DSSP file (Angstrom, degrees, kcal/mol; ACC not computed):
  #  RESIDUE AA STRUCTURE BP1 BP2  ACC     N-H-->O    O-->H-N    N-H-->O    O-->H-N    TCO  KAPPA ALPHA  PHI   PSI    X-CA   Y-CA   Z-CA
    1    1 A L              0   0    0      0, 0.0     9,-2.7     0, 0.0     2,-0.5   0.000 360.0 360.0 360.0 117.4  -65.9    7.0   68.1
    2    2 A Y  E     -A    9   0A   0      7,-0.2     2,-0.9     5,-0.0     7,-0.2  -0.971 360.0-149.9-127.3 129.3  -66.3   10.8   67.0
    3    3 A N  E  >> -A    8   0A   0      5,-3.2     5,-1.6    -2,-0.5     4,-1.5  -0.837   9.7-169.5-103.4 105.1  -63.5   13.1   66.1
    4    4 A E  T  45S+     0   0    0     -2,-0.9     3,-0.3     1,-0.2    -1,-0.2   0.897  82.7  51.4 -63.2 -47.8  -64.7   16.5   67.1
    5    5 A E  T  45S+     0   0    0      1,-0.2    -1,-0.2    -3,-0.1    -2,-0.0   0.849 119.3  32.5 -55.4 -40.7  -61.9   18.3   65.3
    6    6 A A  T  45S-     0   0    0      2,-0.2    -1,-0.2    -3,-0.1    -2,-0.2   0.508 102.1-129.0-101.5  -2.9  -62.3   16.7   61.9
    7    7 A K  T  <5 +     0   0    0     -4,-1.5     2,-0.3    -3,-0.3    -3,-0.2   0.914  66.8 124.6  62.4  43.2  -66.2   16.3   62.3
    8    8 A T  E   < -A    3   0A   0     -5,-1.6    -5,-3.2    45,-0.0     2,-0.3  -0.885  46.5-152.3-131.3 164.8  -65.9   12.6   61.4
    9    9 A S  E     -A    2   0A   0     -2,-0.3    45,-0.8    -7,-0.2     2,-0.3  -0.936   4.5-163.1-132.8 154.8  -67.0    9.4   63.0
   10   10 A A  E     -B   53   0B   0     -9,-2.7     2,-0.4    -2,-0.3    43,-0.2  -0.947   6.8-150.4-136.5 163.0  -65.8    5.9   62.9
   11   11 A L  E     -B   52   0B   0     41,-2.3    41,-3.0    -2,-0.3     2,-0.2  -0.987  23.2-111.6-133.5 133.6  -67.4    2.5   63.9
   12   12 A R  E     -B   51   0B   0     -2,-0.4    39,-0.2    39,-0.2    38,-0.1  -0.436  55.3 -75.1 -66.9 142.9  -65.9   -0.5   65.1
   13   13 A H        -     0   0    0     37,-0.8     2,-0.5    36,-0.5    -1,-0.1   0.067  49.8-126.4 -41.4 139.9  -66.1   -3.5   62.8
   14   14 A I        +     0   0    0     -3,-0.1    20,-0.5   156,-0.0    -1,-0.1  -0.770  39.6 153.4-100.8 126.0  -69.5   -5.2   62.6
   15   15 A L        -     0   0    0     -2,-0.5    18,-0.1    18,-0.2    17,-0.1  -0.984  48.3 -81.7-149.0 156.5  -69.9   -8.9   63.2
   16   16 A P        -     0   0    0      0, 0.0   152,-0.4     0, 0.0    14,-0.2  -0.076  38.0-120.5 -55.5 157.9  -72.9  -11.1   64.4
   17   17 A E  S    S-     0   0    0     12,-2.4     2,-0.3    13,-0.3   151,-0.2   0.799  82.8 -18.9 -70.8 -31.1  -73.5  -11.3   68.1
   18   18 A A  E     -C   29   0C   0     11,-0.8    11,-2.8   149,-0.1     2,-0.4  -0.948  58.7-128.0-165.9 173.6  -73.0  -15.1   68.4
   19   19 A K  E     -CD  28 165C   0    146,-2.3   146,-3.1    -2,-0.3     2,-0.4  -0.999  22.1-175.3-135.7 131.3  -73.0  -18.3   66.3
   20   20 A I  E     -CD  27 164C   0      7,-2.7     7,-2.9    -2,-0.4     2,-0.6  -0.994  16.1-151.3-135.1 136.6  -74.8  -21.3   67.0
   21   21 A R  E     +CD  26 163C   0    142,-3.1   141,-2.6    -2,-0.4   142,-1.2  -0.915  18.9 178.5-108.2 126.5  -74.9  -24.8   65.3
   22   22 A I  E >  S-CD  25 161C   0      3,-2.5     3,-2.4    -2,-0.6   139,-0.2  -0.998  71.9 -16.0-125.5 128.2  -78.3  -26.7   65.6
   23   23 A N  T 3  S-     0   0    0    137,-2.4   138,-0.1    -2,-0.4     3,-0.1   0.755 130.3 -50.6  48.3  32.8  -78.7  -30.1   64.1
   24   24 A G  T 3  S+     0   0    0    136,-0.3     2,-0.5     1,-0.3    -1,-0.3   0.488 113.9 109.5  91.4   3.6  -75.6  -29.5   61.9
   25   25 A T  E <   -C   22   0C   0     -3,-2.4    -3,-2.5     2,-0.0     2,-0.3  -0.954  62.7-133.9-117.0 136.8  -76.5  -26.0   60.5
   26   26 A D  E     -C   21   0C   0     -2,-0.5     2,-0.4    -5,-0.2    -5,-0.2  -0.638  25.7-176.3 -82.9 132.1  -74.6  -23.0   61.5
   27   27 A F  E     -C   20   0C   0     -7,-2.9    -7,-2.7    -2,-0.3     2,-0.4  -0.973  15.5-142.4-130.1 151.1  -76.8  -19.9   62.4
   28   28 A F  E     -Ce  19  67C   0     38,-2.3    40,-3.6    -2,-0.4     2,-0.7  -0.857  11.0-135.7-105.3 144.4  -75.8  -16.4   63.3
   29   29 A L  E    S-Ce  18  68C   0    -11,-2.8   -12,-2.4    -2,-0.4   -11,-0.8  -0.893  96.8  -2.8-101.5 115.9  -77.6  -14.2   65.9
   30   30 A G  S    S-     0   0    0     38,-1.6     2,-1.5    -2,-0.7    -1,-0.3   0.992  84.7-161.3  68.6  61.9  -77.9  -10.7   64.4
   31   31 A G        +     0   0    0     37,-0.8    33,-1.3    -3,-0.5     2,-0.2  -0.019  34.8 143.3 -74.4  34.2  -75.9  -11.8   61.2
   32   32 A L  E     +F   63   0D   0     -2,-1.5     2,-0.3    31,-0.2    31,-0.2  -0.566  20.8 158.2 -73.5 137.5  -75.0   -8.3   60.0
   33   33 A Y  E     -F   62   0D   0     29,-2.5    29,-2.6    -2,-0.2     2,-0.5  -0.952  41.7-102.1-151.5 170.0  -71.6   -8.1   58.4
   34   34 A I  E     -F   61   0D   0    -20,-0.5     2,-0.6    -2,-0.3    27,-0.2  -0.883  26.5-136.1-104.1 123.5  -69.5   -5.9   56.1
   35   35 A E        -     0   0    0     25,-3.5    10,-0.1    -2,-0.5    -2,-0.0  -0.680  25.7-144.9 -78.4 120.3  -69.1   -7.1   52.5
   36   36 A D        -     0   0    0     -2,-0.6     3,-0.1     8,-0.2    -1,-0.0  -0.566  16.3-109.1 -83.8 147.8  -65.4   -6.5   51.8
   37   37 A P        -     0   0    0      0, 0.0     9,-0.2     0, 0.0     2,-0.1  -0.385  52.3 -81.5 -66.1 159.9  -64.3   -5.4   48.3
   38   38 A P        -     0   0    0      0, 0.0     6,-0.1     0, 0.0     7,-0.1  -0.405  45.2-127.6 -69.1 142.4  -62.4   -8.0   46.4
   39   39 A S    >   -     0   0    0      4,-1.1     3,-1.8    -2,-0.1     7,-0.0  -0.629   5.8-134.9 -85.7 140.1  -58.9   -8.3   47.4
   40   40 A P  T 3  S+     0   0    0      0, 0.0    -1,-0.1     0, 0.0     0, 0.0   0.715 107.5  62.1 -64.4 -20.6  -56.1   -8.1   44.5
   41   41 A T  T 3  S-     0   0    0      2,-0.1     3,-0.1     1,-0.0    -2,-0.0   0.477 117.1-115.0 -84.4  -3.3  -54.5  -11.2   46.3
   42   42 A G  S <  S+     0   0    0     -3,-1.8     2,-0.1     1,-0.3    -1,-0.0   0.397  70.6 140.7  86.7  -5.0  -57.6  -13.3   45.6
   43   43 A Q        -     0   0    0      1,-0.1    -4,-1.1     2,-0.1    -1,-0.3  -0.444  54.6-136.4 -69.8 146.0  -58.3  -13.5   49.4
   44   44 A K  S    S+     0   0    0      1,-0.1     2,-0.5    -6,-0.1    -8,-0.2   0.843  88.3  49.7 -77.0 -30.3  -62.1  -13.2   50.2
   45   45 A F        -     0   0    0      1,-0.1    -1,-0.1    -7,-0.1    -2,-0.1  -0.908  64.0-157.7-114.4 135.2  -61.5  -11.0   53.2
   46   46 A S        -     0   0    0     -2,-0.5    -1,-0.1    -9,-0.2     3,-0.1   0.662  40.4-120.9 -78.9 -15.0  -59.4   -7.9   53.1
   47   47 A G        +     0   0    0      1,-0.2     2,-1.9     2,-0.0     3,-0.2   0.568  57.1 150.0  91.9  10.7  -58.7   -7.9   56.9
   48   48 A Q        +     0   0    0      1,-0.2    -1,-0.2     2,-0.0    -2,-0.1  -0.545  13.2 139.8 -89.7  90.3  -60.2   -4.5   57.7
   49   49 A H        +     0   0    0     -2,-1.9   -36,-0.5    -3,-0.1    -1,-0.2   0.467  45.6  86.9-107.0  -3.1  -61.3   -5.3   61.3
   50   50 A A  S    S-     0   0    0      1,-0.2   -37,-0.8    -3,-0.2     2,-0.2   0.187  97.5 -40.8 -79.4-157.6  -60.3   -2.0   63.0
   51   51 A Y  E     -B   12   0B   0    -39,-0.2     2,-0.4   -41,-0.1   -39,-0.2  -0.500  63.6-147.7 -73.1 142.4  -62.4    1.2   63.2
   52   52 A L  E     -B   11   0B   0    -41,-3.0   -41,-2.3    -2,-0.2     2,-0.3  -0.902  15.1-121.3-113.4 136.0  -64.4    2.1   60.0
   53   53 A N  E     -B   10   0B   0     -2,-0.4   -43,-0.2   -43,-0.2   -45,-0.0  -0.638  21.7-141.3 -66.4 129.9  -65.4    5.3   58.5
   54   54 A R    >>  +     0   0    0    -45,-0.8     3,-1.8    -2,-0.3     4,-0.5   0.613  69.1 109.6 -76.6  -5.8  -69.2    5.2   58.3
   55   55 A T  T 34 S+     0   0    0      1,-0.3    -2,-0.1   -46,-0.2     0, 0.0  -0.562  95.7   2.2 -69.4 134.1  -69.2    6.9   54.7
   56   56 A G  T 34 S+     0   0    0     -2,-0.3     4,-0.3     1,-0.1    -1,-0.3   0.498  98.2 117.8  74.6  12.7  -70.3    4.4   52.1
   57   57 A L  T X>  +     0   0    0     -3,-1.8     3,-1.9     1,-0.2     4,-1.0   0.868  61.1  69.2 -73.9 -38.1  -70.8    1.8   54.9
   58   58 A K  G >< S+     0   0    0     -4,-0.5     3,-1.0     1,-0.3    -1,-0.2   0.897  98.8  49.6 -52.6 -47.3  -74.6    1.5   54.1
   59   59 A N  G 34 S+     0   0    0      1,-0.2    -1,-0.3    -3,-0.1    -2,-0.2   0.657 109.6  51.9 -69.8 -11.9  -73.9   -0.2   50.7
   60   60 A R  G <4 S+     0   0    0     -3,-1.9   -25,-3.5    -4,-0.3     2,-0.4   0.573  81.0 106.7-103.1  -7.9  -71.6   -2.6   52.1
   61   61 A L  E <<  +F   34   0D   0     -4,-1.0     2,-0.3    -3,-1.0   -27,-0.2  -0.535  43.9 168.3 -67.7 121.9  -73.9   -4.0   55.0
   62   62 A K  E     -F   33   0D   0    -29,-2.6   -29,-2.5    -2,-0.4     2,-0.3  -0.880  27.0-130.6-129.6 161.3  -75.2   -7.5   54.3
   63   63 A T  E     -F   32   0D   0     -2,-0.3   -31,-0.2   -31,-0.2     2,-0.2  -0.916  25.5-115.5-109.9 143.6  -76.9  -10.3   56.3
   64   64 A H    >   -     0   0    0    -33,-1.3     3,-1.0    -2,-0.3   -33,-0.2  -0.569  25.8-123.0 -72.8 142.1  -76.0  -13.8   56.4
   65   65 A N  T 3  S+     0   0    0      1,-0.3     2,-0.3    -2,-0.2    49,-0.3   0.838 113.2  49.9 -55.0 -36.4  -78.8  -16.2   54.8
   66   66 A N  T 3  S+     0   0    0     46,-0.1   -38,-2.3    47,-0.1     2,-0.6  -0.269  84.8 139.4-101.1  42.9  -78.9  -18.1   58.2
   67   67 A S  E <   -e   28   0C   0     -3,-1.0   -38,-0.2    -2,-0.3    46,-0.2  -0.794  48.8-140.6 -98.4 118.0  -79.3  -15.0   60.4
   68   68 A W  E     -e   29   0C   0    -40,-3.6   -38,-1.6    -2,-0.6   -37,-0.8  -0.521  30.9-134.3 -59.2 144.4  -81.6  -14.9   63.4
   69   69 A R  E     -G  110   0E   0     41,-2.8    41,-2.2    42,-0.2     2,-0.2  -0.682  17.5 -95.1-102.6 161.6  -83.2  -11.5   63.4
   70   70 A Y  E     +G  109   0E   0     -2,-0.2    39,-0.2    39,-0.2     3,-0.1  -0.526  42.3 168.9 -67.4 138.8  -83.8   -8.9   66.3
   71   71 A A  E     -     0   0E   0     37,-2.6     2,-0.3     1,-0.4    38,-0.2   0.667  56.8 -37.3-113.5 -61.9  -87.2   -9.3   67.7
   72   72 A E  E     -G  108   0E   0     36,-1.2    36,-3.0     2,-0.0    -1,-0.4  -0.968  48.1-149.8-158.9 169.9  -87.2   -7.2   70.9
   73   73 A H  E     -G  107   0E   0     -2,-0.3     2,-0.3    34,-0.2    34,-0.2  -0.944   5.0-165.4-143.1 169.9  -85.1   -6.1   73.7
   74   74 A W  E     -G  106   0E   0     32,-1.5    32,-2.4    -2,-0.3     2,-0.4  -0.972  10.5-144.1-156.4 147.1  -85.5   -5.0   77.5
   75   75 A V  E     +G  105   0E   0     -2,-0.3     2,-0.3    30,-0.2    30,-0.2  -0.903  29.4 142.4-118.3 143.5  -83.4   -3.4   80.0
   76   76 A G  E     -G  104   0E   0     28,-2.1    28,-4.3    -2,-0.4     2,-0.1  -0.883  49.0 -64.1-158.3-176.7  -83.2   -4.0   83.6
   77   77 A G  E     -G  103   0E   0     26,-0.3    26,-0.3    -2,-0.3    24,-0.1  -0.375  60.3 -90.1 -80.5 162.6  -80.8   -4.1   86.6
   78   78 A A        -     0   0    0     24,-0.8     2,-0.3    57,-0.1    -1,-0.1  -0.310  48.2-151.1 -67.9 155.1  -78.0   -6.7   86.9
   79   79 A E        -     0   0    0     24,-0.1     2,-0.4    -3,-0.1    21,-0.1  -0.900  23.5 -92.8-129.1 159.3  -79.3   -9.9   88.7
   80   80 A A        -     0   0    0     -2,-0.3     3,-0.1     1,-0.2    18,-0.0  -0.557  29.8-170.6 -78.3 128.8  -77.5  -12.4   90.9
   81   81 A S  S    S+     0   0    0     -2,-0.4     2,-0.3     1,-0.2    -1,-0.2   0.549  71.8  23.9-100.2  -3.9  -76.3  -15.3   88.8
   82   82 A L  S    S-     0   0    0      2,-0.1     2,-0.8     0, 0.0    -1,-0.2  -0.994  86.5-100.6-155.5 150.9  -75.3  -17.4   91.8
   83   83 A D        +     0   0    0     -2,-0.3     2,-0.4    -3,-0.1    -2,-0.0  -0.576  59.4 146.7 -75.5 111.7  -76.2  -17.7   95.5
   84   84 A W        -     0   0    0     -2,-0.8    -2,-0.1     2,-0.0    -4,-0.0  -0.997  34.0-155.2-149.7 138.6  -73.3  -15.9   97.4
   85   85 A A    >   -     0   0    0     -2,-0.4     3,-1.4    12,-0.0    12,-0.0  -0.970  28.9-116.0-122.6 121.2  -73.3  -13.9  100.5
   86   86 A P  T 3  S+     0   0    0      0, 0.0     7,-0.2     0, 0.0     8,-0.2  -0.234  98.3  40.0 -55.7 145.1  -70.5  -11.2  101.0
   87   87 A G  T >  S+     0   0    0      5,-0.7     3,-0.6     1,-0.4     2,-0.3   0.193  86.5 118.5 100.9  -7.3  -68.2  -11.9  103.9
   88   88 A R  G X  S+     0   0    0     -3,-1.4     3,-1.3     1,-0.2    -1,-0.4  -0.665  75.1   9.2 -94.4 143.5  -68.0  -15.6  103.3
   89   89 A R  G 3  S-     0   0    0     -2,-0.3    -1,-0.2     1,-0.3    -2,-0.0   0.873 133.7 -56.9  55.2  41.3  -64.6  -17.5  102.4
   90   90 A H  G <  S+     0   0    0     -3,-0.6    -1,-0.3     1,-0.2    -2,-0.1   0.601  97.9 144.3  75.7   9.9  -62.6  -14.4  103.1
   91   91 A S    <   -     0   0    0     -3,-1.3    -1,-0.2     1,-0.1    -4,-0.2  -0.589  65.5 -78.6 -79.2 147.0  -64.3  -12.2  100.8
   92   92 A P        -     0   0    0      0, 0.0    -5,-0.7     0, 0.0    -4,-0.2  -0.126  54.5-149.1 -49.8 134.5  -64.9   -8.5  101.8
   93   93 A G    >   +     0   0    0     -7,-0.2     3,-2.7    -6,-0.2     2,-0.3   0.350  60.2   0.3 -87.6-139.4  -67.8   -8.3  104.2
   94   94 A G  T 3  S+     0   0    0      1,-0.3    -1,-0.1    -8,-0.2    -7,-0.0   0.448 121.2  63.4 -19.4 -31.5  -70.4   -5.5  104.7
   95   95 A A  T 3  S+     0   0    0     -2,-0.3    -1,-0.3     2,-0.1     2,-0.1   0.817  87.1  87.9 -78.1 -26.8  -69.1   -3.1  102.1
   96   96 A S    <   -     0   0    0     -3,-2.7     2,-0.4    -4,-0.1     4,-0.0  -0.440  67.1-149.3 -72.5 141.1  -69.8   -5.5   99.2
   97   97 A E        -     0   0    0     -2,-0.1     4,-0.1   -12,-0.0    -2,-0.1  -0.933  12.8-132.7-113.2 132.8  -73.0   -5.5   97.6
   98   98 A W  S    S+     0   0    0     -2,-0.4     2,-0.2     1,-0.2   -18,-0.1  -0.980  89.8  34.1-137.9 126.8  -74.7   -8.5   96.0
   99   99 A P  S    S-     0   0    0      0, 0.0    -1,-0.2     0, 0.0   -19,-0.1   0.416 106.6-112.2 -72.1 156.9  -75.9   -8.7   93.5
  100  100 A A        -     0   0    0     -2,-0.2     2,-0.3   -21,-0.1   -22,-0.1  -0.208  32.9-107.6 -51.1 145.2  -73.4   -6.3   91.9
  101  101 A K        +     0   0    0     36,-0.2    36,-2.4    -4,-0.1     2,-0.3  -0.652  70.0 103.6 -71.5 129.5  -75.0   -2.9   90.9
  102  102 A G  E     - H   0 136E   0     -2,-0.3   -24,-0.8    34,-0.3     2,-0.4  -0.939  63.2 -80.4-175.1-158.3  -75.3   -2.7   87.1
  103  103 A I  E     -GH  77 135E   0     32,-2.9    32,-2.5   -26,-0.3     2,-0.5  -0.987  26.4-150.9-135.1 140.6  -77.4   -2.8   84.1
  104  104 A R  E     -GH  76 134E   0    -28,-4.3   -28,-2.1    -2,-0.4     2,-0.5  -0.912   4.9-168.2-111.5 136.0  -78.8   -5.8   82.0
  105  105 A L  E     -GH  75 133E   0     28,-2.3    28,-3.6    -2,-0.5     2,-0.4  -0.997   6.5-170.5-120.7 123.9  -79.6   -5.8   78.3
  106  106 A S  E     -GH  74 132E   0    -32,-2.4   -32,-1.5    -2,-0.5     2,-0.6  -0.975   1.2-168.7-117.2 123.8  -81.5   -8.7   77.1
  107  107 A V  E     -GH  73 131E   0     24,-2.4    24,-2.6    -2,-0.4     2,-0.4  -0.945   5.7-157.8-117.6 115.9  -82.0   -9.2   73.2
  108  108 A R  E     -GH  72 130E   0    -36,-3.0   -37,-2.6    -2,-0.6   -36,-1.2  -0.760  10.3-163.0 -94.7 134.1  -84.4  -11.7   71.8
  109  109 A F  E     -GH  70 129E   0     20,-2.6    20,-0.8    -2,-0.4   -39,-0.2  -0.877   7.7-143.5-115.1 152.0  -83.9  -13.0   68.3
  110  110 A V  E     -G   69   0E   0    -41,-2.2   -41,-2.8    -2,-0.3     3,-0.1  -0.821  33.1 -94.0-111.0 151.3  -86.2  -14.9   65.9
  111  111 A P        -     0   0    0      0, 0.0   -42,-0.2     0, 0.0    -1,-0.1  -0.139  54.5 -80.3 -62.7 157.7  -85.2  -17.6   63.4
  112  112 A P    >   -     0   0    0      0, 0.0     3,-1.7     0, 0.0     4,-0.4  -0.307  42.2-116.6 -53.5 142.0  -84.4  -16.7   59.7
  113  113 A Q  G >  S+     0   0    0      1,-0.3     3,-1.2     2,-0.2     4,-0.4   0.766 111.1  67.4 -58.7 -28.4  -87.5  -16.3   57.6
  114  114 A S  G 3  S+     0   0    0    -49,-0.3     5,-0.3     1,-0.3     3,-0.3   0.758  97.7  52.3 -67.5 -22.6  -86.6  -19.3   55.5
  115  115 A T  G <  S+     0   0    0     -3,-1.7     3,-0.3     1,-0.2    10,-0.3   0.550 102.2  60.6 -84.6  -9.3  -87.1  -21.7   58.4
  116  116 A L  S <  S+     0   0    0     -3,-1.2    -1,-0.2    -4,-0.4    -2,-0.2   0.444  85.7  76.9 -94.4  -0.7  -90.5  -20.3   59.0
  117  117 A D  S    S-     0   0    0     -4,-0.4    -1,-0.2    -3,-0.3    -2,-0.1  -0.014 123.3 -81.6 -99.6  27.0  -91.9  -21.3   55.6
  118  118 A G  S    S+     0   0    0     -3,-0.3    -2,-0.1     1,-0.1    -3,-0.1   0.695  82.1 148.8  85.4  12.4  -92.4  -25.0   56.3
  119  119 A S    >   -     0   0    0     -5,-0.3     3,-1.2     1,-0.1    -1,-0.1  -0.062  68.4 -92.4 -65.3 177.6  -88.7  -26.1   55.7
  120  120 A E  T 3  S+     0   0    0      1,-0.3     3,-0.3     2,-0.1    -1,-0.1   0.643 127.2  59.2 -66.6 -15.8  -87.0  -28.9   57.4
  121  121 A N  T >   +     0   0    0      1,-0.2     3,-2.1    -7,-0.2     4,-0.3   0.094  66.4 116.0 -98.6  22.5  -85.8  -26.4   60.0
  122  122 A S  G X   +     0   0    0     -3,-1.2     3,-1.4     1,-0.3     4,-0.2   0.768  61.0  76.4 -65.4 -20.4  -89.4  -25.2   61.0
  123  123 A Y  G >  S+     0   0    0     -3,-0.3     3,-1.7     1,-0.3    -1,-0.3   0.779  78.0  75.4 -62.4 -22.8  -88.8  -26.6   64.5
  124  124 A L  G X  S+     0   0    0     -3,-2.1     3,-2.8     1,-0.3    -1,-0.3   0.844  78.8  71.0 -66.4 -29.6  -86.6  -23.4   65.1
  125  125 A D  G <  S+     0   0    0     -3,-1.4    -1,-0.3    -4,-0.3    -2,-0.2   0.593  92.9  60.0 -63.8  -5.8  -89.8  -21.3   65.5
  126  126 A E  G <  S+     0   0    0     -3,-1.7    25,-3.4    -4,-0.2     2,-0.4   0.343  88.5  93.0 -99.4   1.8  -90.3  -23.0   68.7
  127  127 A L  E <   - I   0 150E   0     -3,-2.8     2,-0.7    23,-0.3    30,-0.0  -0.823  62.5-148.3-104.9 142.0  -87.0  -21.9   70.3
  128  128 A N  E     + I   0 149E   0     21,-4.1    21,-2.0    -2,-0.4     2,-0.5  -0.895  20.9 179.6-101.6 112.0  -86.5  -18.9   72.4
  129  129 A V  E     +HI 109 148E   0    -20,-0.8   -20,-2.6    -2,-0.7     2,-0.4  -0.947   4.7 169.1-117.3 130.0  -82.9  -17.5   71.9
  130  130 A T  E     -HI 108 147E   0     17,-2.4    17,-3.3    -2,-0.5     2,-0.6  -0.992  25.6-145.8-144.3 132.8  -81.8  -14.3   73.8
  131  131 A V  E     -HI 107 146E   0    -24,-2.6   -24,-2.4    -2,-0.4     2,-0.4  -0.875  21.0-161.1 -99.4 124.6  -78.5  -12.8   74.2
  132  132 A V  E     -HI 106 145E   0     13,-2.9    13,-1.9    -2,-0.6     2,-0.4  -0.863   8.8-174.1-115.3 133.4  -77.9  -11.2   77.6
  133  133 A Y  E     -HI 105 144E   0    -28,-3.6   -28,-2.3    -2,-0.4     2,-0.4  -0.935   2.9-169.3-118.1 147.4  -75.2   -8.6   78.6
  134  134 A E  E     -HI 104 143E   0      9,-2.5     9,-2.0    -2,-0.4     2,-0.4  -0.994   1.5-172.6-131.9 129.2  -74.6   -7.3   82.0
  135  135 A L  E     -HI 103 142E   0    -32,-2.5   -32,-2.9    -2,-0.4     2,-0.3  -0.987  19.0-139.7-125.3 139.5  -72.3   -4.3   82.6
  136  136 A Y  E >   -H  102   0E   0      5,-1.1     3,-1.2    -2,-0.4     5,-0.4  -0.774  13.5-114.2-107.1 144.1  -71.4   -3.4   86.3
  137  137 A D  T 3  S+     0   0    0    -36,-2.4   -36,-0.2    -2,-0.3    -1,-0.0  -0.451  97.6   5.4 -70.8 137.9  -71.1   -0.1   88.1
  138  138 A A  T 3  S+     0   0    0     -2,-0.2    -1,-0.2     1,-0.1   -36,-0.0   0.724 113.2  90.3  60.4  25.2  -67.6    0.7   89.2
  139  139 A A  S <  S-     0   0    0     -3,-1.2     2,-2.2     2,-0.1    -3,-0.4  -0.963  76.2-130.8-153.3 136.1  -66.0   -2.2   87.6
  140  140 A P  S    S+     0   0    0      0, 0.0     2,-0.3     0, 0.0    -3,-0.1  -0.362  71.2 115.0 -81.4  62.6  -64.5   -2.6   84.1
  141  141 A A        -     0   0    0     -2,-2.2    -5,-1.1    -5,-0.4     2,-0.3  -0.933  40.4-177.2-132.7 151.3  -66.4   -5.9   83.5
  142  142 A M  E     -I  135   0E   0     -2,-0.3     2,-0.4    -7,-0.2    -7,-0.2  -0.992  10.4-155.1-143.4 146.8  -69.1   -7.2   81.3
  143  143 A S  E     -I  134   0E   0     -9,-2.0    -9,-2.5    -2,-0.3     2,-0.3  -0.912  13.3-178.6-116.5 146.6  -70.8  -10.5   81.2
  144  144 A K  E     +I  133   0E   0     -2,-0.4     2,-0.3   -11,-0.2   -11,-0.2  -0.965   8.3 156.2-150.2 137.0  -72.4  -12.0   78.1
  145  145 A W  E     -I  132   0E   0    -13,-1.9   -13,-2.9    -2,-0.3     2,-0.4  -0.971  34.1-120.2-149.2 166.0  -74.3  -15.1   77.5
  146  146 A V  E     -I  131   0E   0     -2,-0.3     2,-0.5   -15,-0.2   -15,-0.2  -0.913  18.6-160.8-107.1 131.5  -76.8  -16.9   75.3
  147  147 A E  E     +I  130   0E   0    -17,-3.3   -17,-2.4    -2,-0.4     2,-0.4  -0.950  13.2 179.0-109.2 127.3  -80.1  -18.3   76.7
  148  148 A I  E     +I  129   0E   0     -2,-0.5   -19,-0.2   -19,-0.2    13,-0.0  -0.987  14.3 142.3-130.7 123.6  -81.8  -21.0   74.5
  149  149 A S  E     -I  128   0E   0    -21,-2.0   -21,-4.1    -2,-0.4     3,-0.1  -0.995  51.6 -90.1-155.0 160.7  -85.0  -22.8   75.6
  150  150 A P  E     -I  127   0E   0      0, 0.0   -23,-0.3     0, 0.0     3,-0.1  -0.387  50.1-105.9 -64.8 147.1  -88.2  -24.0   74.0
  151  151 A L    >   -     0   0    0    -25,-3.4     3,-2.1     1,-0.1     2,-0.3  -0.289  48.7 -84.0 -62.1 159.2  -91.1  -21.6   74.0
  152  152 A L  T 3  S+     0   0    0      1,-0.3    -1,-0.1    -3,-0.1     3,-0.1  -0.487 116.3  15.8 -71.5 131.7  -93.8  -22.2   76.4
  153  153 A G  T 3  S+     0   0    0     -2,-0.3    -1,-0.3     1,-0.3     2,-0.1   0.374  89.4 144.3  88.6  -1.3  -96.3  -24.7   75.2
  154  154 A S    <   -     0   0    0     -3,-2.1    -1,-0.3     1,-0.1     3,-0.0  -0.461  28.2-176.1 -75.6 142.9  -93.9  -26.0   72.4
  155  155 A T        +     0   0    0     -2,-0.1     2,-0.7    -3,-0.1    -1,-0.1   0.498  58.9  84.9-110.2  -5.0  -94.2  -29.7   71.7
  156  156 A D        +     0   0    0    -33,-0.1    -1,-0.1     1,-0.1   -30,-0.1  -0.865  39.3 160.3-106.7 108.0  -91.4  -30.2   69.1
  157  157 A H        +     0   0    0     -2,-0.7     2,-0.7     1,-0.1    -1,-0.1  -0.277  23.9 135.1-120.9  44.7  -88.0  -30.6   70.7
  158  158 A R        +     0   0    0      2,-0.0     2,-0.3  -135,-0.0   -35,-0.1  -0.339  45.3 100.8 -90.0  45.2  -86.2  -32.3   67.7
  159  159 A F        -     0   0    0     -2,-0.7     2,-0.4   -36,-0.1  -137,-0.0  -0.944  51.2-159.5-136.3 156.0  -83.0  -30.2   68.1
  160  160 A M        -     0   0    0     -2,-0.3  -137,-2.4     0, 0.0     2,-0.7  -0.979  17.8-140.8-138.1 127.4  -79.4  -30.5   69.4
  161  161 A I  E     +D   22   0C   0     -2,-0.4  -139,-0.2  -139,-0.2     3,-0.1  -0.744  29.8 170.8 -72.0 106.5  -77.3  -27.4   70.3
  162  162 A E  E     +     0   0C   0   -141,-2.6     2,-0.3    -2,-0.7    -1,-0.2   0.804  60.2   3.2 -91.3 -27.9  -73.8  -28.7   68.9
  163  163 A N  E     -D   21   0C   0   -142,-1.2  -142,-3.1     2,-0.0     2,-0.4  -0.989  55.5-171.0-155.3 150.1  -71.8  -25.6   69.2
  164  164 A L  E     -D   20   0C   0     -2,-0.3     2,-0.5  -144,-0.2  -144,-0.2  -0.964   3.4-168.7-147.3 129.7  -72.2  -22.1   70.5
  165  165 A T  E     -D   19   0C   0   -146,-3.1  -146,-2.3    -2,-0.4     3,-0.1  -0.977   3.1-175.4-115.6 112.6  -69.7  -19.1   70.0
  166  166 A T  S    S+     0   0    0     -2,-0.5     2,-0.4     1,-0.2    -1,-0.1   0.556  70.9  36.6 -90.3  -5.7  -70.7  -16.3   72.2
  167  167 A E        -     0   0    0   -148,-0.1     2,-0.8     2,-0.0    -1,-0.2  -0.923  60.2-167.9-148.3 121.8  -68.1  -13.8   71.0
  168  168 A I        -     0   0    0     -2,-0.4     2,-0.2  -152,-0.4  -153,-0.0  -0.911  24.5-148.0-109.1 109.8  -66.8  -13.5   67.4
  169  169 A L              0   0    0     -2,-0.8    -2,-0.0     1,-0.1     0, 0.0  -0.565 360.0 360.0 -86.1 143.9  -63.8  -11.3   67.6
  170  170 A A              0   0    0     -2,-0.2    -1,-0.1  -157,-0.1  -156,-0.0   0.443 360.0 360.0 -78.9 360.0  -62.7   -9.0   64.9
C-alpha cells in the first residue's frame, strides 16, 4: 500500500505462511514475524495487526526457531484440481473454460537448520513441503494449500502430520 500524496508506504502484518505439527512439534512455514514492543499491560502481544509503516520494521523482524525456510519457487498456469467438464449438472456450457485461467505460485520450504544437524528430527530433511497459491482471471478468488510428501528415494517415513493450519489470520 503506497500513499502517493504523503510519499509513505504501509505493509500488511507479517505472519508465517502456515503452521504444521509433525510428531508433536509445531513448525512454521516461512516463520517471519514482527516482534512487538513490550506492552504496559504486561501482555506479550500489543495487537498491531493492521497496516504497518515500514520505517523501523527491519529491527523488529524475527524468525521462529522452528521455521522452515524458503528454498525455491516457480510460477505457472492454474491447473485442473478435479476432473470436470463444463456443461454437466446444469453448469454453464461452452462459455466456461476448464481449468480456469489463472496463475499458480508454488513455494518450496526446507526444514529448520537445527533439524539437519543430526537431531531427533533429522527425518524432516526427507520431506518435501510446498505451499501452493492459485489466483484466477476474472474471479475474485484464490486457492491455497500445502503439499507434503517424502522426497524421491527417501527411506525414512517415521513422521505423522498431526495438524495443519494453512492460513494464520492477523
